[in-house]
C-alpha positions as CSV (number, residue, x, y, z in Angstrom):
1,M,15.5,-7.0,17.0
2,L,14.2,-3.4,16.8
3,K,15.8,-1.2,19.4
4,L,14.2,1.5,21.5
5,G,16.0,4.7,22.4
6,V,14.1,6.7,25.0
7,N,14.3,10.4,24.6
8,I,14.3,12.0,28.0
9,D,14.1,15.7,26.9
10,H,10.7,16.3,28.3
11,V,11.6,15.0,31.7
12,A,14.0,18.0,31.7
13,T,11.2,20.2,30.2
14,L,9.1,19.5,33.3
15,R,12.1,20.2,35.6
16,E,12.9,23.5,33.9
17,A,9.3,24.7,34.2
18,R,10.0,25.1,38.0
19,Y,13.8,25.1,38.4
20,R,15.0,27.0,35.3
21,G,18.5,28.4,35.9
22,M,18.8,26.9,39.4
23,G,21.3,24.1,38.7
24,H,19.1,21.5,40.5
25,G,15.5,20.3,40.6
26,E,13.1,17.5,39.9
27,P,12.3,15.4,38.0
28,D,15.9,14.3,37.3
29,P,16.4,13.2,33.6
30,V,19.4,11.1,34.6
31,A,17.3,9.2,37.1
32,A,14.7,8.8,34.4
33,A,17.3,7.4,32.0
34,L,18.4,4.8,34.5
35,A,14.8,3.8,35.1
36,C,14.3,3.3,31.4
37,E,17.5,1.2,31.1
38,A,16.5,-0.9,34.1
39,V,13.4,-2.2,32.2
40,G,15.1,-2.8,28.9
41,A,15.5,0.4,26.9
42,H,18.4,-0.1,24.5
43,G,19.6,3.5,24.6
44,I,19.0,7.0,25.9
45,T,18.5,10.1,23.7
46,A,19.0,13.7,24.8
47,H,19.0,16.9,22.8
48,L,21.4,19.6,24.0
49,R,19.9,22.6,22.3
50,E,21.7,25.9,21.8
51,D,19.0,27.6,23.9
52,R,19.2,24.9,26.7
53,R,15.5,24.9,27.0
54,H,15.4,21.5,28.6
55,I,18.5,19.3,28.7
56,Q,21.4,21.2,30.4
57,D,25.2,20.6,30.0
58,R,25.4,19.0,33.4
59,D,22.7,16.4,32.3
60,V,24.7,15.1,29.3
61,W,27.9,14.7,31.4
62,K,26.0,12.8,34.1
63,L,24.4,10.7,31.4
64,R,27.8,9.8,29.9
65,E,29.0,8.8,33.4
66,K,25.9,6.9,34.5
67,I,24.2,5.0,31.7
68,K,25.3,1.6,30.6
69,T,23.6,1.4,27.2
70,R,23.9,3.7,24.2
71,L,24.0,7.5,24.5
72,N,22.6,9.3,21.5
73,L,23.2,13.1,21.6
74,E,20.9,15.1,19.4
75,M,22.5,18.3,18.3
76,A,22.5,21.2,15.8
77,N,25.5,21.4,13.6
78,V,27.0,24.5,15.3
79,P,30.6,24.9,16.6
80,E,29.7,25.1,20.3
81,I,27.7,21.9,20.4
82,V,30.1,20.1,18.1
83,D,32.9,20.9,20.5
84,I,30.9,19.6,23.4
85,A,30.1,16.4,21.5
86,L,33.8,15.8,20.7
87,K,34.6,16.1,24.4
88,L,31.6,14.2,25.7
89,K,32.1,11.3,23.2
90,P,28.5,9.9,23.1
91,D,28.1,6.6,21.2
92,I,26.3,8.4,18.4
93,V,25.2,12.0,17.5
94,C,22.1,12.7,15.6
95,I,22.3,16.1,13.8
96,V,19.0,17.9,13.7
97,P,17.8,21.3,12.6
98,E,17.0,23.9,15.3
99,R,14.9,27.0,15.3
100,R,14.5,29.1,18.4
101,Q,10.7,29.6,17.9
102,E,9.8,25.9,17.5
103,V,8.2,23.9,20.3
104,T,10.2,20.8,19.3
105,T,12.3,19.8,16.3
106,E,10.2,20.4,13.2
107,G,11.1,18.8,9.9
108,G,14.3,17.3,8.8
109,L,17.7,18.6,7.9
110,D,18.3,20.0,4.4
111,V,21.4,17.8,3.9
112,A,21.5,18.6,0.2
113,A,22.0,22.3,1.0
114,S,24.5,21.7,3.8
115,E,26.4,18.7,2.5
116,E,29.9,20.2,2.9
117,A,29.4,21.4,6.4
118,L,27.8,18.2,7.5
119,T,30.5,16.1,5.9
120,E,33.1,18.1,7.8
121,T,31.3,17.5,11.1
122,R,30.8,13.8,10.3
123,K,34.6,13.4,9.7
124,K,35.3,15.0,13.1
125,M,32.9,12.6,14.8
126,T,34.4,9.6,13.0
127,D,37.9,10.7,14.1
128,A,36.6,10.8,17.7
129,G,35.1,7.3,17.4
130,I,31.5,8.7,17.4
131,E,28.9,7.5,14.9
132,T,26.8,10.0,13.0
133,S,23.1,10.0,12.2
134,L,21.3,12.7,10.2
135,F,17.6,13.5,10.9
136,I,15.9,13.8,7.6
137,A,12.6,13.6,5.8
138,P,12.2,10.5,3.6
139,A,13.0,12.4,0.4
140,T,15.3,10.9,-2.2
141,E,17.5,13.9,-2.6
142,Q,18.1,14.1,1.2
143,I,18.8,10.4,1.5
144,E,21.3,10.5,-1.3
145,A,23.0,13.6,0.2
146,A,23.2,11.9,3.6
147,A,24.9,8.9,2.0
148,R,27.5,11.2,0.4
149,T,28.4,12.7,3.8
150,G,29.6,9.3,5.0
151,A,27.1,9.2,7.9
152,E,26.5,5.7,9.2
153,F,22.8,6.3,10.0
154,I,19.8,8.4,9.0
155,E,16.9,8.9,11.3
156,L,13.7,9.2,9.2
157,H,11.4,12.0,10.5
158,T,8.1,10.4,11.2
159,G,6.2,13.5,12.2
160,A,4.3,13.8,8.9
161,F,3.4,10.2,9.2
162,A,2.1,10.7,12.7
163,E,0.0,13.6,11.6
164,N,-1.3,11.7,8.6
165,F,-2.3,8.8,10.8
166,Y,-4.1,11.2,13.2
167,E,-6.1,12.8,10.4
168,R,-7.2,9.4,9.0
169,F,-7.8,7.4,12.1
170,S,-8.6,9.8,14.9
171,E,-12.4,9.3,14.4
172,G,-12.4,5.6,15.0
173,R,-11.7,4.2,11.6
174,P,-10.1,0.7,12.1
175,V,-6.4,0.6,11.4
176,S,-6.7,-3.0,10.3
177,G,-8.7,-1.8,7.3
178,I,-5.9,0.3,5.8
179,R,-5.4,-0.1,2.0
180,A,-2.5,0.8,-0.2
181,G,-2.4,4.6,-0.7
182,D,-4.5,5.3,2.3
183,L,-1.5,6.8,4.1
184,P,0.8,8.6,1.7
185,E,3.3,9.4,4.4
186,L,3.7,5.7,5.3
187,D,4.4,5.0,1.6
188,R,7.1,7.7,1.6
189,L,8.7,6.1,4.7
190,I,8.7,2.7,3.1
191,A,10.3,3.9,-0.1
192,G,12.8,6.0,1.8
193,A,13.9,3.2,4.0
194,K,14.4,0.9,1.0
195,H,16.4,3.5,-0.8
196,A,18.6,4.2,2.2
197,H,19.3,0.5,2.8
198,K,20.3,0.2,-0.8
199,L,22.8,3.0,-0.4
200,G,24.3,1.3,2.7
201,L,22.7,3.5,5.3
202,K,21.3,2.2,8.6
203,V,17.8,3.4,9.3
204,N,16.4,4.8,12.5
205,A,13.1,6.6,12.9
206,G,11.4,9.0,15.3
207,H,9.1,11.9,16.0
208,G,5.4,11.7,17.0
209,L,5.5,7.9,17.4
210,N,3.1,6.3,19.9
211,C,1.4,3.0,20.7
212,E,-1.4,3.8,18.3
213,N,0.5,4.5,15.2
214,L,3.4,2.1,15.7
215,P,1.6,-1.0,14.3
216,L,1.4,0.7,10.9
217,L,5.1,1.7,11.0
218,W,5.9,-2.0,11.0
219,Q,5.4,-1.9,7.3
220,V,8.6,0.1,7.0
221,P,11.6,-2.2,6.4
222,H,15.2,-2.1,7.6
223,L,14.5,-0.2,10.8
224,V,17.3,-0.5,13.4
225,E,16.1,1.8,16.2
226,L,13.2,4.0,17.2
227,N,13.8,7.1,19.2
228,I,10.6,7.9,21.2
229,G,10.2,10.5,24.0
230,H,7.1,12.5,24.3
231,S,4.6,9.7,24.1
232,I,6.5,7.6,26.7
233,V,6.8,10.6,29.1
234,S,3.1,11.4,28.6
235,R,2.1,7.9,29.3
236,A,4.3,7.8,32.4
237,V,2.2,10.5,34.0
238,T,-0.6,7.9,34.2
239,V,1.2,4.6,34.6
240,G,4.8,5.4,35.6
241,L,7.9,5.6,33.5
242,S,9.0,1.9,33.9
243,E,5.5,0.7,32.8
244,A,5.4,3.1,29.9
245,V,8.7,1.8,28.6
246,K,7.7,-1.8,29.1
247,E,4.5,-1.2,27.1
248,M,6.5,0.2,24.2
249,L,9.0,-2.6,24.2
250,E,6.3,-5.2,24.2
251,L,4.6,-3.6,21.2
252,M,8.0,-3.4,19.4
253,K,8.4,-7.2,19.5
254,D,5.9,-7.4,16.6
255,Y,8.4,-5.7,14.2
256,R,9.8,-8.2,11.6
257,G,11.9,-5.8,9.6
């Protein structure tokens, strides 16, 4: 069964727009996480950034205390956040790149260029009983470098796929009419997932995924979990958070791996 990890970062983004630096405020990302769990989400994802632009330290500690499913802490590979993760003990960390000027995480890690540092952090996580995932583009050299670090998971960056989908199908072209080669970024994801599986890596995916582009993603084999945030929070503005999560879970039942 394909699992859904709901990223609650943008619940905190909305809170911080009004209550930045105040230590309280609404909406509460922890309450949002519990609502997602209550309707079947398999895990909760939160990104504790160095700049603390959305999720705050108090949020991750409350999440660790309150949620009953799987806590996935997204983080940069920097000493401060690594130390927090080792104390917090989430079920899994997903190491991502960070740039202060970006709106959200853009692109994947360059694991090949940072293999030694990432391997060292992965070893620390393993010693603490925490699984490690690396957020990467579906490129052969990055997948192979990820395997060499000893990480249990990779998370394939699906942002380029989402943009590729929007460019091809935003004007009403029927998705059912897609042909081989119509969506090069989908082909890259398929090849990347197959290669990662062959190397013994478990494969997650995320970034830019929504109810429109997910049916095409079902062509990607070996997926374990999707981490989806923005589209669920956006949909929740109209239909409510519980209903938005239910819709995504219902759609994910079609995945056959």
